[in-house]
C-alpha positions as CSV (number, residue, x, y, z in Angstrom):
1,M,-185.2,104.3,-3.8
2,A,-188.8,106.1,-4.5
3,K,-190.5,106.8,-1.2
4,I,-194.1,106.7,-0.4
5,L,-195.5,108.0,2.6
6,I,-199.4,106.3,3.8
7,I,-201.4,108.2,6.2
8,T,-203.9,105.8,7.8
9,A,-205.9,105.4,11.3
10,R,-206.6,102.1,10.6
11,F,-203.1,99.9,10.9
12,A,-202.1,96.3,12.1
13,P,-202.2,95.2,14.6
14,F,-205.8,96.8,14.4
15,I,-208.6,94.6,13.1
16,G,-210.5,96.0,10.4
17,P,-210.9,96.6,6.7
18,R,-208.6,99.4,6.2
19,A,-206.2,98.3,8.8
20,H,-205.9,94.9,7.2
21,R,-205.9,96.4,3.2
22,W,-203.0,98.8,4.1
23,A,-200.8,97.1,6.3
24,A,-201.0,94.1,2.8
25,L,-200.2,97.2,0.4
26,A,-197.7,98.6,2.4
27,G,-195.9,95.5,2.5
28,Y,-196.3,94.7,-1.0
29,F,-195.0,98.2,-1.8
30,A,-191.9,97.5,0.2
31,A,-191.1,94.2,-1.5
32,Q,-191.3,96.0,-4.4
33,G,-188.3,97.6,-3.7
34,F,-190.2,101.2,-2.2
35,E,-189.0,102.7,1.1
36,V,-192.3,103.1,2.3
37,H,-193.6,105.1,5.9
38,V,-197.1,104.9,7.5
39,V,-198.3,107.2,9.9
40,C,-200.8,105.4,11.9
41,P,-202.5,105.8,15.4
42,R,-200.5,104.5,18.7
43,C,-201.2,100.6,19.4
44,R,-199.6,98.7,22.9
45,E,-200.2,95.3,21.1
46,D,-197.6,97.1,18.3
47,K,-194.7,96.0,20.0
48,N,-194.7,92.4,19.1
49,Q,-194.8,93.0,15.5
50,A,-191.8,92.7,13.5
51,P,-191.1,95.3,11.2
52,E,-190.6,94.7,7.0
53,P,-187.6,95.3,5.2
54,G,-188.4,98.7,3.6
55,L,-191.2,99.6,6.1
56,I,-191.1,102.0,8.9
57,V,-194.0,102.4,10.7
58,H,-194.6,105.8,12.8
59,R,-196.9,105.6,15.5
60,T,-198.6,108.7,17.1
61,G,-201.4,110.0,18.8
62,F,-205.4,108.0,19.1
63,D,-207.3,107.4,16.5
64,T,-210.4,108.1,18.5
65,L,-211.2,109.5,22.2
66,K,-212.4,106.0,23.0
67,E,-209.2,104.5,22.1
68,L,-207.8,107.2,24.5
69,I,-209.5,106.3,27.3
70,Y,-209.0,102.4,27.0
71,F,-205.5,103.0,27.1
72,I,-205.2,105.4,29.8
73,F,-207.5,103.0,31.7
74,R,-205.7,100.1,30.3
75,I,-208.8,98.9,29.3
76,S,-208.5,95.3,27.3
77,S,-211.7,94.2,26.9
78,G,-213.6,97.4,25.5
79,R,-215.6,97.0,22.5
80,G,-213.8,96.5,19.0
81,R,-211.1,94.6,20.7
82,V,-210.1,90.9,19.5
83,G,-211.5,87.8,21.1
84,V,-213.7,89.6,23.1
85,I,-217.3,87.9,23.2
86,P,-220.1,90.0,22.7
87,D,-222.8,90.6,25.8
88,K,-225.6,92.8,26.9
89,P,-223.7,96.0,28.2
90,D,-224.1,96.6,32.0
91,W,-225.1,100.1,33.2
92,F,-222.2,101.8,33.0
93,E,-221.5,100.7,29.6
94,Q,-224.5,101.7,28.5
95,I,-224.2,105.3,30.1
96,F,-220.7,105.7,28.0
97,N,-222.0,104.1,25.1
98,R,-224.8,106.8,25.0
99,L,-222.7,109.5,26.2
100,Y,-219.7,109.0,23.4
101,E,-222.4,108.5,20.6
102,R,-224.8,111.3,21.3
103,I,-222.2,113.7,22.5
104,W,-219.1,113.1,21.4
105,K,-219.7,111.7,17.8
106,K,-222.1,114.0,17.2
107,T,-220.2,117.0,17.7
108,A,-216.6,116.1,16.6
109,F,-216.2,116.8,12.8
110,P,-215.4,115.7,10.7
111,D,-215.7,112.6,12.6
112,D,-214.4,111.3,16.2
113,S,-211.0,110.6,14.7
114,I,-210.4,114.9,14.6
115,L,-208.5,114.0,18.0
116,W,-205.7,112.2,16.2
117,Y,-205.2,115.1,13.2
118,W,-202.7,117.2,15.0
119,S,-200.4,114.6,15.9
120,A,-200.6,113.0,12.5
121,R,-200.2,116.3,11.1
122,R,-197.1,117.0,12.8
123,K,-195.6,114.2,12.2
124,A,-196.3,114.0,8.2
125,F,-195.1,117.3,7.8
126,G,-191.8,116.1,9.7
127,L,-191.5,113.3,7.5
128,C,-192.0,115.7,4.4
129,R,-189.5,118.1,5.9
130,R,-186.4,114.5,6.0
131,H,-187.3,112.9,2.9
132,K,-188.6,113.2,-0.8
133,F,-191.7,111.2,-1.1
134,E,-192.6,110.4,-4.9
135,A,-196.5,110.6,-3.5
136,V,-198.8,110.4,-0.4
137,I,-201.3,108.0,0.0
138,T,-204.6,109.0,2.9
139,V,-206.6,106.5,3.5
140,S,-210.6,106.8,5.0
141,L,-213.0,106.2,7.0
142,P,-212.3,108.2,9.4
143,F,-211.8,111.1,7.3
144,A,-209.1,112.6,9.4
145,P,-206.0,111.5,7.4
146,H,-207.5,113.1,4.1
147,L,-207.5,117.0,6.4
148,V,-203.6,115.6,6.8
149,G,-203.2,115.1,2.8
150,L,-205.4,118.3,2.0
151,A,-202.7,120.3,4.3
152,L,-199.8,118.5,2.6
153,K,-200.9,119.3,-0.4
154,K,-201.5,122.8,0.0
155,R,-197.9,123.2,1.5
156,Y,-196.1,120.6,-0.8
157,P,-198.2,121.6,-4.0
158,H,-196.2,119.0,-6.5
159,L,-196.3,116.2,-4.3
160,L,-198.6,113.5,-5.9
161,W,-201.7,112.6,-3.5
162,L,-204.3,110.1,-3.6
163,A,-207.1,110.1,-1.2
164,D,-208.5,106.3,-1.1
165,I,-211.8,106.4,-0.1
166,G,-213.1,103.2,1.1
167,D,-216.6,104.8,2.2
168,P,-217.8,108.3,1.4
169,F,-218.0,111.2,3.8
170,S,-220.4,114.0,3.2
171,F,-223.4,111.9,2.3
172,Q,-223.5,109.7,5.4
173,P,-226.7,109.4,7.6
174,R,-224.8,111.3,10.5
175,F,-225.1,114.2,8.9
176,K,-228.9,115.2,9.3
177,R,-228.7,118.6,9.5
178,A,-228.6,120.7,6.6
179,R,-225.9,123.1,7.8
180,G,-223.6,120.1,9.0
181,K,-224.3,118.2,5.3
182,Q,-223.5,121.0,3.8
183,R,-220.1,121.7,5.5
184,A,-219.0,117.9,5.0
185,T,-220.0,118.6,1.6
186,D,-217.5,121.4,1.1
187,L,-215.0,120.0,2.7
188,E,-215.3,116.7,0.7
189,G,-215.3,118.8,-2.5
190,E,-212.4,120.6,-1.0
191,L,-210.4,117.0,-1.2
192,L,-211.5,115.6,-4.1
193,R,-210.6,119.1,-5.8
194,N,-206.9,118.9,-4.7
195,A,-206.4,115.3,-4.9
196,D,-204.6,114.0,-7.8
197,R,-205.9,110.8,-7.5
198,V,-209.1,109.3,-6.1
199,T,-209.6,105.7,-5.3
200,V,-213.0,104.0,-4.6
201,T,-214.0,100.3,-4.1
202,T,-217.2,100.6,-6.7
203,P,-217.8,102.4,-9.7
204,S,-221.3,102.7,-8.7
205,L,-219.7,105.2,-6.1
206,S,-217.6,106.8,-8.7
207,E,-220.7,107.9,-10.3
208,K,-222.0,109.1,-7.3
209,Y,-219.4,111.5,-6.6
210,V,-219.3,112.5,-10.4
211,D,-223.0,113.3,-9.9
212,I,-222.6,115.4,-6.9
213,F,-219.6,117.0,-7.4
214,G,-219.5,117.6,-11.2
215,E,-218.2,115.8,-14.4
216,P,-214.5,116.9,-14.1
217,L,-214.0,114.6,-11.1
218,R,-214.1,111.6,-13.5
219,S,-210.9,111.9,-14.7
220,K,-209.5,111.6,-11.3
221,L,-211.3,108.5,-10.0
222,V,-210.4,104.7,-10.2
223,A,-212.2,102.0,-9.0
224,I,-210.2,98.9,-7.1
225,P,-211.8,96.1,-5.7
226,P,-211.9,94.7,-2.3
227,L,-208.2,92.8,-1.1
228,L,-208.5,89.2,-0.8
229,H,-205.1,88.7,1.2
230,P,-203.9,86.2,1.5
231,P,-205.7,83.8,-0.6
232,M,-208.2,81.4,0.9
233,T,-206.0,78.4,0.3
234,A,-203.8,79.7,2.8
235,A,-206.7,78.9,4.9
236,R,-207.5,75.7,6.8
237,A,-211.4,75.1,8.0
238,I,-211.9,74.5,11.3
239,N,-215.4,72.7,11.8
240,P,-217.4,72.8,14.7
241,V,-217.9,69.6,16.6
242,D,-221.9,69.9,17.1
243,G,-222.9,68.1,13.9
244,K,-225.1,70.5,13.1
245,V,-225.3,72.3,9.9
246,Q,-223.1,75.8,10.0
247,I,-224.2,78.9,8.8
248,G,-221.9,82.2,9.1
249,Y,-222.1,85.8,9.2
250,F,-219.1,87.7,8.5
251,G,-219.1,91.3,9.2
252,T,-220.0,94.1,11.1
253,F,-223.1,96.1,11.4
254,Y,-223.9,100.1,10.8
255,V,-226.6,102.1,11.5
256,P,-228.5,102.5,9.1
257,V,-226.3,101.0,6.2
258,R,-226.4,97.7,7.5
259,T,-228.5,96.3,10.0
260,P,-229.3,92.9,11.7
261,G,-233.0,93.4,12.1
262,V,-233.9,91.4,8.7
263,V,-231.8,88.5,9.5
264,I,-233.3,88.1,13.4
265,N,-236.9,88.4,12.2
266,L,-236.2,86.0,9.3
267,L,-234.3,83.6,12.0
268,N,-237.4,83.5,14.6
269,K,-239.6,82.9,11.1
270,T,-237.9,79.8,10.1
271,W,-237.8,78.5,13.8
272,A,-241.5,78.6,14.1
273,A,-242.0,77.3,10.0
274,R,-239.3,74.5,11.4
275,P,-239.3,73.8,15.2
276,D,-236.6,71.0,14.7
277,W,-234.2,73.1,12.4
278,Q,-233.1,74.7,16.0
279,E,-231.2,71.1,16.8
280,R,-229.8,70.9,13.5
281,V,-228.9,74.4,12.3
282,S,-226.3,76.9,14.0
283,V,-225.9,80.8,13.0
284,H,-222.8,82.2,13.4
285,F,-221.4,86.0,13.6
286,Y,-218.3,86.9,13.2
287,G,-217.6,90.7,13.5
288,E,-217.7,93.6,16.1
289,I,-221.6,93.5,17.3
290,F,-222.5,97.2,18.0
291,P,-224.2,97.6,21.6
292,E,-227.6,98.0,20.0
293,F,-227.9,95.1,18.4
294,V,-226.3,92.6,21.3
295,S,-229.5,91.9,23.2
296,A,-231.8,91.0,20.4
297,L,-229.1,88.5,18.6
298,L,-228.3,86.7,21.9
299,D,-232.2,86.4,22.8
300,T,-232.3,84.5,19.0
301,P,-232.3,80.9,19.1
302,A,-229.6,79.0,17.3
303,V,-227.8,82.3,17.1
304,T,-223.4,82.4,18.7
305,L,-222.0,85.6,18.7
306,H,-217.9,85.2,18.2
307,G,-217.2,88.9,18.4
308,L,-214.3,90.3,16.2
309,Q,-211.7,87.7,15.9
310,A,-207.8,87.6,14.1
311,R,-208.3,87.2,10.7
312,D,-206.8,83.9,10.5
313,V,-209.3,82.7,12.7
314,S,-212.2,84.4,11.2
315,R,-211.1,82.8,8.0
316,N,-210.5,79.2,8.9
317,A,-214.0,79.9,11.0
318,M,-215.7,80.6,7.0
319,L,-213.8,77.5,5.7
320,G,-215.4,75.6,8.3
321,M,-219.2,76.4,7.2
322,H,-221.6,75.0,5.1
323,G,-223.2,78.3,4.1
324,L,-222.7,81.7,4.2
325,L,-225.2,84.4,5.2
326,H,-224.3,88.1,3.3
327,I,-226.4,91.0,4.5
328,G,-226.2,93.5,1.8
329,N,-226.1,97.5,2.2
330,T,-229.0,99.9,2.0
331,T,-227.2,101.9,-0.5
332,D,-226.1,101.2,-3.8
333,Y,-222.6,102.7,-3.9
334,Q,-221.1,100.4,-1.1
335,L,-219.3,97.2,-1.4
336,P,-219.0,95.5,2.2
337,S,-214.7,94.4,2.8
338,K,-215.8,90.7,3.3
339,S,-217.5,90.3,-0.8
340,A,-214.0,88.8,-1.2
341,E,-213.8,86.4,1.4
342,Y,-217.0,85.6,0.7
343,L,-216.8,84.6,-3.3
344,A,-213.5,82.9,-2.9
345,S,-214.5,80.9,0.0
346,G,-216.7,78.5,-2.5
347,K,-219.1,78.2,0.3
348,P,-223.0,78.6,-0.7
349,V,-224.3,82.1,-0.4
350,F,-227.5,83.8,0.5
351,H,-227.6,87.5,0.0
352,L,-230.3,89.9,1.1
353,S,-230.1,92.8,-1.0
354,Y,-231.7,96.2,0.0
355,V,-231.1,97.8,-3.4
356,E,-232.0,97.7,-7.1
357,N,-228.5,98.3,-8.4
358,D,-227.0,95.7,-5.8
359,P,-222.9,96.3,-6.2
360,F,-222.7,93.0,-4.3
361,I,-224.6,91.0,-7.1
362,A,-222.5,92.9,-9.9
363,F,-219.3,92.2,-7.8
364,W,-220.7,88.4,-8.0
365,E,-220.4,88.8,-12.0
366,N,-222.9,85.2,-12.3
367,Q,-220.5,83.1,-10.7
368,P,-222.3,80.0,-9.2
369,G,-223.5,79.7,-5.3
370,L,-225.4,82.9,-5.1
371,D,-228.8,82.7,-4.1
372,S,-230.1,86.6,-3.8
373,V,-233.6,87.9,-2.4
374,S,-235.0,91.4,-2.1
375,V,-235.1,93.0,0.8
376,L,-238.9,94.6,1.1
377,E,-240.1,97.2,3.4
378,G,-237.9,95.7,5.9
379,A,-238.8,92.0,5.1
380,L,-238.3,89.4,3.0
381,S,-241.4,88.3,0.8
382,E,-243.6,85.0,1.3
383,E,-241.5,83.7,-2.1
384,G,-238.1,85.0,-0.7
385,F,-238.8,83.3,2.8
386,E,-239.8,79.7,0.6
387,I,-236.2,80.8,-1.2
388,W,-234.4,80.6,2.1
389,L,-236.1,77.8,3.5
390,N,-235.0,75.8,0.4
391,W,-231.5,76.8,0.6
392,V,-231.1,75.8,4.4
393,E,-232.6,72.2,3.1
394,G,-230.1,72.4,0.3
395,L,-227.6,72.4,3.1
396,L,-229.3,69.9,5.7
397,A,-229.3,67.5,2.4
398,A,-226.0,67.8,1.0
399,P,-223.8,71.2,1.4
400,G,-221.1,71.4,-1.3
401,N,-218.3,74.1,-2.7
402,C,-218.0,75.7,-6.2
403,M,-214.8,77.3,-7.5
404,R,-214.8,80.8,-8.2
405,T,-212.4,83.5,-9.8
406,T,-211.0,86.1,-7.6
407,Q,-208.0,87.2,-9.5
408,A,-208.8,90.7,-9.5
409,C,-208.9,91.2,-5.7
410,L,-205.5,89.3,-4.9
411,L,-202.7,91.6,-3.9
412,E,-200.5,91.7,-6.9
413,T,-203.4,92.7,-8.9
414,V,-204.4,95.3,-6.1
415,G,-201.0,96.6,-5.5
416,R,-200.2,96.7,-9.3
417,D,-203.5,99.0,-9.9
418,Y,-202.3,101.4,-7.0
419,L,-199.2,101.6,-8.5
420,R,-200.5,102.4,-11.7
421,C,-202.5,105.1,-9.9
422,L,-199.1,106.6,-8.4
423,D,-197.2,106.3,-11.7
424,L,-194.9,104.5,-9.9
425,S,-195.5,100.8,-12.2
426,E,-192.8,99.9,-14.7
């Protein structure tokens, strides 16, 4: 039986794009007859998870200092926890978050998951001594799993190594100083040179890597789209009972790649132009809300924050919306993980686009139900605002659904794409 080793700092039951994607793919590989080993951080909730046949999960260490603190002090309502409704942080949370962001996260290299690197490395090396793996897959972000993969590749040069990159590393905005940016570029360059295959989520990110690290890298790069699993047909719409038109945003905000400032200004301008709409429209935000955004969102009329929810809960809520709001990235090489769900939902989508070559618009491929306006200098033009008002008026008049194709994002398609990259497909 062929064996695959997956090293990831995000894995179920954690909630997040990487955790969901690789839990589904690990299960898919196991269902295809592979023996799959996963090295990931410890998780108290894992005791309720029934192992799948052929899937062996090895939990070790903690992926961040924050998770270690939560574990030691048995904090169940901290940031990033499922079902915790965002609220304005108290003084202790403000101090803790400020110290964590400004001291630990800015000094930890390559990122705050370095705490997990050594325990993951020990576990991965021990597994490689006991098993003959056909391939190892490392997953980012965070970046620490790739460091483990790099160490394994140096010890076992014939081991096929696939580095799966959800988001780039060295050109993140956090590396503002030239020295830190160069250090990150050197490290990512070493990763790319040593990996046998490199998978990304958009062709534009492939081009960005080739521009920075050179043409020889092109032959290693493969773009594999976001995962849609399970299909949206498995979800059950949960309709709010307030009788209003429901507009939903699903996702997380990250400074400066994706922030809610434009949406907050847009909603306040909308209520000023159409005061009666506050009684007719509800706007819902599903996903982790970082502390710096909570107060402004809570102070915006007609807005409800739901926080991070289990995937089936957010899926059901998405299908209960009359329309979906989508906030694009300020980069032209990253695609939000919820893109596949937005497409498959069949709901009308209003998209705020920040870049000329927008990956979300390219991903949509002219399928129906997308209205898009450009954000210029941090705001919508008057023409863009009118397009938004017309879109909301359409929902108020007669919201409807439309059929859209998502075959490329289904588990079987994405799983086969990865197996081809690993030279393990039939």
